[in-house]
Structures are given as C-alpha cells and as structure tokens.
N, C-alpha and C positions, 0 to 999 in steps of 0.2 A: 336617476333611478327610474326604471321602466316597470310598469304594472302588467302582470300576466293575467289577472282575473278579468272575467267578462263583466260588462256593465250590468246593472240590475235589470229585471224585467226582460231578460233575453235580448237586449239591444246588442246585436252582433256586428262586428266589423270583420269582413273576410278579405284577406289579402289575396288578390288573384294573380299577382306577378311577383311572388317571392317577398323579400323583406325590404325592397326599395323600388322606387319608380320615378319616372320623369314625365313632366307635362310640357309639351311644346307651347310656347307663348307667342302671341302675335300682337304687335303694336298697332293701335289705331289712333287717328287724330281725333281729339275731343273738340268741344266748343264751349264758348262762354255761357251758353244757355243750358248746358248739360249739367251733370252732377258736379257740384262745386265744393270748395274747401269747407270743412266743418268750422263752426264758429268757436269751438273751444276744444280742450284736450281732456275733459273729465266728464263724469256722470253720463247722462244720456246724449251728450254731444262730444264723445271722447275720440271720434275718428276724424281723419283728415283727408282732404283732397284739395285740388285747386282748379281754377278755370283755365281755358286755353291750353289744355294739356294733351299729352298722348297717353292713352291708357293701354295697358297690356291685358289681353283677354286669353281665356282658355275654355275648353269645352267640357261640360259635365252633363249628366242626365239626372232627372228626378222622376222616379217611377217610369223610366224609359223615355221620357220627353227630353229632347236635347235643348241645352241652353249654352250660349256663348256669354260668359260672365267675366267681369273684371277681377283681377287679383289685387289685393291691397294689404300690405304689411302694417298699415297704420290703423286697421280696424279688425274686429274679431267676430263679426256676424255674417251669416249667409242670408241673402234675400234675392227674390226674383220678382219680376213684374207681370208675369202671366201665370194663369192657373195651372196647377199640376193635377192630372187625372188621378183619382183615388187617394189624394192627400187627406190626412186626418187632422182635424182642428184640435189644438191643445187648449182652447178656450181662454187664451189671454192674448194681449196685444203688446207690441213692442215697436219702437221707432228709432231711427237714426236721423238726427237733425243736421241740416246743412245751412250754408250762408243764405241760400235761396231754396226753400222747399225742404222736403224730407222724404225718406223712405220709411213708411209705416204701414202696419197692417196686422192681420191675425197671424199668430204662430201656428204653423202647420208642420206635419211630419210626413216624410216619404223616404223611399230608398234612394240614397245618393250614390251614384257611380262617379268616382273622382280619382283620377290618377291611378287607375287600376284597382282601386279599393271599392268594395260595395258596402256601404254604411246604411244599415237598416234603421228606420225610424229617426232619421236625422231631422232635427228641428230647423226651421227656416222661417223668415218673414215673407208672407205673400203680400207684396206692396204693389197693387195694380196701378197706382199713380206714381210709382218710383220712376225716375228718368235717368238711367245710367248713360254715361257718355258714349259717343261714337256708335250708338245703336246696340250696345251690349244689353243683354236680357237680365242683368242683375250683377251681384258682386259677392265675392267670397273673401272674408277677412282672414288674414293669416297672423293676426296679432295675439297677444296673451289672452287667455280665456277670462281673466279678471276684468277685462274691458268689454266683455260681451253683454249686451243688453238682453239678449235671449236667455243667457245663463242666469243673469240677475233675476229676471222675471220667473223663470222656471224653478230656480233655487234647488237644482239637483244636477247630478252629473249627466242625467239623460238629456239635459239641455246644453251640454258642452258643444263648442264649435267642432267642425269636422276633424281638424288636425288632432285635437285632444282626444276625440273618439278613437282615432286610429292608434295614437301612441299609448293610450291606457288599456287598449284591448288586444294588442299584439306586441308581445315582448321582443319579437324578432326585429321589430322596426326601431331603429335608432331615432330618438325624439328630436330630429333636426330637419331643417329645410335648407336648401341652397338656391339662391336666386341669381340668375344671369340676365341682365338687360343689355342688348346689343344694338348695333347698327349694321346695315349691309348696303351693297350697291344694287340689290335686286329690287326693282320697282314693285314687284308683286308681293314682296315681304320685306319692306324697308326697316322694320324694327323687330327682328326675331328675338326670342328669349327662351329661357329654360327654367322650370321650377322642378327641383329634385326633392323628393321626400325620402329621408333615411339614407341618402348617399350623396356623392358629389360627381360632377362630370369628370371623366378620366383625364381630359386635357387640362383640367384645373385642379388636379389632386394635390398640388402643392399648398392649397389653402389649408389642408390638415396640419401643415407644419408652421402655420402662421401663429402669431401671438393670440391667446385667448383673452378677449376683453370682457370682463364680467358685466352683465346687464345691471345697470344701476336701478334702484327701486324708487319709484315716484312717491313723493310725500303725500299725495292725495289719492284717496280710494277711487278706483275707476279710471285713474289717469296713467296706468302703466302702459308703456310702449317698449319697443325694441330700441333701447338707448344705452349708450356707454359714454366713456370719457375720451375726449380729444387730448392729445399731448398738450402740455403747458405751452401757450402761445403757438399752437400746432397748425398754423396756416402760414405758409411762406407766400408773401404777396408778390405783385408784379415787379417790385424793385429788388427782389431777392432777399428781403429781410422779413423776419417773423412779425406777424401782426399781433399787437398786444391785445389779449383777450382776458377778461375777468368774469368769472361765472356770476350769474344773477339768480341761480337756482336757490329756492328756499331751503335752508338747512344744509347746504352743501358743506361737506367736510374737506373739500380741496378746492383749489383755484382753477382746476381743469374745467373746461366747458363741457356741459352735458349735451350730447347730440342724439337726436332721434333719426332713425333710418326709416323712410316711408316711401314706398313705391307709388303712393297715390299723389305725390307732389312732383310736378314737372320742375317748377322753380324752387330750388332750395331757399329756405327762409333763414336769414341771418340778422344779426343786430345791425342797426344803421352804421355803427362804427366800422364793422367788418366790411360792409358794402362800400363805404367811403374809401377804405384802404384798398379795395380791389379796383374801384373804378374812378375814384375822385381825381386822380392825377392823369387820366387819359385825356389827351387834347380833344377838346370839343364835347366831352361827356357832360351830361346834365341830368340832375335829379328831377324827374317829371312825374306828374300824377296822371295816370291813364284810367279811363272810366272802368275798363274791364279788369285791370290788374292792380290798381292802386299805385302807390309810390314806387318808382323803379328808375334805375339808371338807364338813360338812352345814350347810345354812342355810335360812332361811325362803324359800319360793318367791316371795314378793312383793318380795324385795329386788332392786332393779336394780343390777347390778354393771357397771362400765365399765372398759375397758382398751384401750390402743392399742399395737400393736407398730410398730417402725420398722426398715425395711430401706433402706439407701442414702438416708436422709433422708425417705423416703416413709412416710406414716402409714397404718396398717391398723387401723381401728376394728374391734373384735370385738363381734358382736351380743350384747346382754345375755342372750338365750336360749341362746347358746353358752357363756356364762360361768356361768350358773345353770341347771342341767339339771333338768327335771321328768320324771316318768314311771317312776320306779323303784319306786313303791308304798311308799316309806318314810313312816313316821309318827313324830311326837314322842310324848312321854308323855301328851299330852292327846288323842291320836288324830288330830291335824291332819297333813295331808301336809307333807313337807319335801323339799327338793331338795338337789342336790350341786353343789359347785364343780367345773366340768368340767376345769379345769387342775389336775391331780392331782399331789401330791408323788410322786416316783418310787416305783413299786410293786414295784421289783425292784432288784437290785444292779447298778449301772452300771459297776463295775470288772470288766474282762475281761483276764485274764493280767497283772494289775498295771497295766493301762492304762485310762484313761478316754477314751472316743472322742467324747463329745458332752456338751453341757450341758442340752439339752432336746429333746424330740420333739414336733413340731407336727403333730397329726393332724387329724381331720375338723373338730373344733370350731374350729380355726384356718382350715383350707382352705375351709370354706364361706364365708369372708370374703375369699378371694383367688383369682383365676384364676392358675394356675401353668403356666409353660412351662419345660421342661427340655431343654437342648441337650446331647446326649451327648458331643460334642467328642472329647477324647482318651480317653474311657472307653468308646468303641465297640470291641468285640472285644478281649478281654483279651490275646490273643496278639500283636496288631499295632496298638496304639493310634495315633491320629493325633497331630499336634502342636498341634491346636486345643484350647484350654482349655474344658472343660465348664463350663457356667454355668446359672444359674436366673434367670428373670424372674418378677416378681410384680405383679399388678394389683389394687388394692383394688376390691372390689365391694359393700361394705356402706356405706350412708349412715347416719351416726350418728343423725341426727335421725329418719329413718324407722324405724330400728331401735328407738329409744326409744318411738315410737308403737306399733310392733308389740308390744313388751313390755307396754305399758299395756293394749292390747286383750286380750292373752292372760291376764295375771295380775291385772288390776284386777277385783275383785269376783267372782273365779272360784273354782274348787275349790282353789286354792293356799292354803296356810296363811297367815294374815295377822297373826299375833301379831308384835309388834315390827316393824311395817311401816315405820318411819321409817328413812331412809337415814342413813349415817354423816355426821355434821356436817362431817367433813373433806372431803367431796366438793366438788370445785371447780365453780364456776358454768360454767367453760368446758367441762367435760365434760358439762354438763347443758344446753347451749344447745339450745333448742327453743321451740315456741310457748307453753310453760307460763308464762313470765314475763309476756308481754303478756296472756295469758288471765286471769291472776290480777289484773292491773291493771284489766282490763276489768270483771271481776266486782265488784271493789271500787268502781270508778267507778259502775257501775249501782246498787250498793247505796246509795252516797251520794246519787245522784240520786233514787232512790225515797224515801229518808228525807227529803230536802228537800221533794219534792212532797207527801208525806204530812203533813209539818209545816205547810206552807202551807194544805193542805185543812182540817186540823184548826183552824187559826187562823181561817180564813174562816167555818167552820161555827160556831165559838164566838161570833164577832162577830154573825153573823146571828141566832143564837138569843137573844143578849142584847137585840136590838132587837125581837124578836117574842115568843116564849114560851119557857118553860123546857123542856128536853128531858124526855121521859118517863122516860129512864134517865140517870143521871148519868154523865159521862165519868170514867173511873178513870185517874188518872195512872200512868205507868210500865208500863202494859200495852200492848204494841205493837198497832197496828191492822193490821199486815201481818207475814208470816213473815220474820224477819230473815235476811239473807244472811250465812253464816258467813265471817268474815274470818280466814283461817288465820294462824298464827304463821309467822315466817320459815322455820323448819324444815319445817313442814307445807306451806308454799308450794312447797318443793322437790319435794314428793311428792304433788301432787294427783292424779297418775295412779295412785297406789297404792290398794289396797282399804282400807276402814275396818277397824278391829279387829273380828274375829269372836268370838262367844262361844265358850268352851271346847267342843271336840268338834264344832264346826260344820264340815262338810266338804261343801259343795254340789258337785254335779257340773257339768261344763262341757265344751263341745266347742271346743277352741282353734282359732282361725283360722290360727294359726301353729304348725306341728307341729315338735316337737323330735325329736332323734335317738333318744330312748328312749321315745317315746310309744307304748306297747304297744297302743293302741287302733287303730293303723293298720298 
C-alpha cells in the first residue's frame, strides 16, 4: 500500500524525474582500518559491515554540498562525516556502533538530493569522527525503517529514512528498490553497479516474473533486516549434493534457513558446518585464524570451487571467483600465494539477547550473482505500515559455464599458487559441465590420428628403403618421430583448465582479466 498524503509540518518530497529513477554505483576497495562489521544485529548495533571489503558508493547532496557515500542494505540511517552548510540541529544524538569505533553525533536536517528526488528536512547524523571505508564521506542505509536509530530517537515520521520519506510522500513511486552489483574489465570502473528506485533495469526485467519471497519478521525489536527463507537444504555443494542445513533461528516455524541480504558484507557469513561442506574436502584447504578476518578457510588459488543456492526452486550458481577469493597477499610456507574461501564461518557471535535472528548473511560474494528487488510492502514507515507483505525477488545473472571459463582465464598459469591443483574427486560432472569434455575427446582423437598417420608413413618408408638401399642411419624403435600428445588421466581431464604444478617458490605476476573484490591492484 502506498501513501499519498504529505508528511506533517510540510516535509515535502519532490520527484524531479517522474516516478522512478536510477543511481549509478561505483565500487571502491575498503581496508581493515575503515568502517567495520557491526557487532550485533539489534538495538543500537543493528547494522552490518565487514573489514577488507569493497564498498559501493553513490553521489548525493545535502543543502547543495556533494557527498560520495556508501550504500548499505544492512542498515537504515544516513550519516555524513563533514559539516553541511545551513543544516538545522534537531537537538538529539544518535549513533551506530561498529566492531571498532562508531559513527555518532548530533541529528541534523537539510535538503537531500538523492537519485533525482529532493527531500526537504531530511534527518541525518553529523558524525565528524565517522570513518567510512575507501574515502567515502558517509553512508546511506537502505534497510527497514524499524531498524533506524534516527527514527527511534525522533519518534515521528519526520525522522524516517530517505526511502521511506519518498515512498510515503509520492504515491506514484512503487515502494521498491532493485540492486545490481557487477564486475567489469574496465580498470577505471572495475565494480559498477545500479540502484533503481521504483523500477528495474530493462535488461533485467525478468526479475518481475521471479518468485516473490516474503520478508520474514525478526523476533527481536530493532533486528529487522531484508531477510527471507532459503529452500530446504538449499545449497548444492562442490560434490553436487545438497548441504544439510537446519535453522537455528529462535521461534522458527520451518526448518528452512533464514538468510539476510546485506550489501555491506563482502564475505558472506555462514555456519561452520556450511563452510566445512564448501571447503573442507578441497585438497590442501585449511581452517585458519587471520588477525583481520577471524577464522576462515585458506586454499590454493587454482582450486575451482562450485556451489549453487536455491530460492523458490530457482538455481543461483555462484561464480568460482566469488567462492575462492584472491588478492589478500597471503602466502603459504613456500612463499606461494594462497586464497580464502569467501563464504566464511561466522566471525562474530550471532546470539543477541538469547535470540538467534538468522542463519546466514549473503553479502557481495552472493549478490554479484543475483539481481535483487526489494518491495518494502508493510515495512514502509515504522509508525503506520501497510497491509502489503514485503517481499524479495531474485534473478540469477551468472552463467555457470561462462564462469568456469572466466576462472580458467584468471587462474590458469597465473600468479596463483598451483600446488595441489587437482580438484576434489567428489566433484560431480554435472557441476563441471562445460566444453572441457569434448575438448579432451578431440585432443585424444587428434593424437590417435597423428599416431596412425605416422605409423603408416614409417611403414611405407621402410618398404621403400628395402627395395632400394639401406638408410644412412638406422631407425631406432620406441623413439617417437613426433611429440606425443599427453592423454590425461580421468581426474586430470577434469582439470585441464588448471595450471600445472609450479616449482616451490615460483610466483609469477599476472594481470587478471576478471577482477575480484579484493584485488588491491585496482
């Protein structure tokens, strides 16, 4: 349900570009010293982020002053770190707490120009000591208003987050957003994205035909996020079999796992059991504790890991480069680069006030494989929600075959460590379906043909020489007259796209055609 009445006290929201708009997003590399993951999911610490991440930013203005700010579906507040000319104090404070530090300060109001909308008297936190990642000047939360600390302190719709202000003041705008996080080969814009308000991208309009997944309600006040249910045992692991998952959410009415979608997380957070199922059988993989990241699986960069998530029976293949992350500068004992398993065992305590709110958090490593639409429904305006159920729609955007080819281009014969480069023998052929199988057969066929032709030539030459004169040099049996074509073993045939084993300490440099979220060179 959309509200047509204007907010009280003449708080106006004027749509300057019709009833829908798009914001271009630009990805930037964060750092471990910048804005970090929040320590919990509820109350004054209800928002999420993580270290060593890539952050997506967009441009806004407050009273005409430009800011490049982060977007975050895991939070609900707007804050900036520098002063806004002419801003009016609202005479109360608010804060957002993080694992190290916080963004806190006085609540101010100013005219916000955001995605083509001009929102007068928009409340925000002026946090002069706030430190957003990658040089961003602040953050805009796109989560439910019930999780807004500004809204809680102001206790009126005047303190609503920007999106709620738009949706409740302009009935022509559908109360939905659509988020696209991408990669590209452009070094000037390696992580493009799009945030649409009230509409979807034309090239991805099929998302409107996808199943509508109701947003599940959190059992704890202030703990509401954009969350829904995964299918039962809805992760297909590297061995081609479903991973057994049992929900731990307090008061859950079903065994389906509850997942939160959060653009503020680079590394998805999953249970230790799920992470074990994804990485535990990879040759050479080890569970390691890293000072900046916590407990995480470390594995050889050449290992192609495959997994598929299922929502409403729809498959979402995850790109192997989103499952096996490069670019952290980690090395093994031999000095070879190593990578990390992006789907990390929970790096924080998920119990909040004796409640468990979710089973996993699917961040950028998942969202780069799905176009996401969020309909705010009954979660618009915490004070007067509609009767429409909020829901999420997801559209797969990763082609598994093309993703395998991308992985081969980047990791085959590159600077990635290649020790133990054979894949787990338990990997199913269905999860490896690609041109590899017919290519191997073609190579073997060519080898056989060359061998037959060479044999016939040798026989003819011997017969001719027997009828004329003896050769000047004797033919030596068992020494091939051509370079033999290697016929791989069945296991090696699985992995022809992998690099051959490199000598200890060998770490050649390379410039990947496919850039990962932590590639610090871009």
